[in-house]
C-alpha positions as CSV (number, residue, x, y, z in Angstrom):
1,M,8.0,8.4,0.2
2,V,10.5,10.0,-2.1
3,V,13.4,12.1,-0.7
4,S,15.9,14.0,-2.9
5,T,19.3,14.7,-1.5
6,H,22.3,15.9,-3.6
7,G,20.8,14.6,-6.9
8,Y,20.0,11.2,-5.6
9,F,16.6,9.8,-4.7
10,M,15.7,7.5,-1.9
11,V,12.4,5.7,-2.3
12,S,10.5,3.8,0.3
13,F,7.5,1.5,-0.3
14,N,5.1,-0.1,2.1
15,D,5.8,-3.7,1.2
16,E,2.4,-4.9,2.5
17,S,0.5,-3.1,-0.2
18,L,3.2,-2.9,-2.9
19,F,2.5,-6.1,-4.7
20,T,-1.3,-5.6,-4.8
21,N,-0.6,-2.3,-6.7
22,I,1.4,-3.8,-9.5
23,P,-0.5,-3.7,-12.8
24,L,-0.6,-7.4,-13.5
25,E,-1.3,-7.6,-17.2
26,E,1.3,-5.0,-18.1
27,S,3.9,-6.7,-15.9
28,I,3.2,-10.1,-17.5
29,D,3.5,-8.6,-21.0
30,L,6.9,-7.1,-20.0
31,A,8.1,-10.3,-18.4
32,V,7.1,-12.4,-21.4
33,K,8.8,-9.9,-23.8
34,Y,12.1,-9.9,-21.9
35,I,12.1,-13.7,-21.3
36,L,11.6,-14.4,-25.0
37,E,14.2,-11.8,-26.1
38,G,16.8,-13.3,-23.8
39,N,16.1,-17.0,-24.4
40,S,16.0,-17.7,-28.1
41,N,16.0,-21.5,-27.4
42,L,12.9,-21.4,-25.2
43,K,10.4,-24.0,-26.3
44,L,7.3,-21.9,-25.3
45,D,5.7,-19.3,-27.5
46,Q,4.4,-16.0,-26.4
47,S,0.8,-17.1,-25.9
48,C,1.8,-20.2,-23.8
49,L,4.2,-18.3,-21.6
50,K,1.6,-15.5,-21.0
51,K,-1.0,-18.2,-20.0
52,L,1.4,-19.7,-17.5
53,F,2.1,-16.3,-16.0
54,M,-1.6,-15.6,-15.8
55,F,-2.3,-18.9,-14.1
56,A,0.5,-18.4,-11.6
57,T,-0.5,-14.9,-10.7
58,A,-4.1,-14.0,-11.7
59,E,-5.7,-17.3,-10.5
60,T,-4.9,-16.5,-6.9
61,H,-7.5,-17.4,-4.3
62,F,-7.2,-16.8,-0.5
63,S,-9.3,-17.0,2.6
64,F,-9.6,-14.5,5.4
65,N,-11.6,-15.1,8.5
66,G,-13.2,-18.1,6.9
67,V,-14.3,-16.3,3.7
68,F,-12.7,-17.1,0.3
69,Y,-11.7,-14.2,-2.0
70,D,-10.2,-13.9,-5.5
71,Q,-7.3,-11.4,-6.1
72,T,-8.7,-9.3,-8.9
73,D,-5.6,-7.1,-9.7
74,G,-2.0,-7.0,-8.6
75,V,-0.1,-9.9,-7.2
76,A,-1.1,-11.5,-3.9
77,W,1.5,-11.3,-1.1
78,V,1.9,-13.4,1.9
79,P,4.1,-12.1,4.7
80,H,6.8,-14.5,6.0
């Protein structure tokens, strides 16, 4: 929901579905770019850093009602 009042915008997201709607590859590319730009002493190259992000986010498996699933896009989210 987006509401405009007096030139300002208030945005509300449904946090249960927000993370599954994040374009994963594009987000990882941006994260890698900004991490490498801001950390010139980092010992990881672009390819290695991207692989680590992909492993941590795209290789997500979960079970629901005894059935195992793979998260195919977006980032899996577990409520606290």
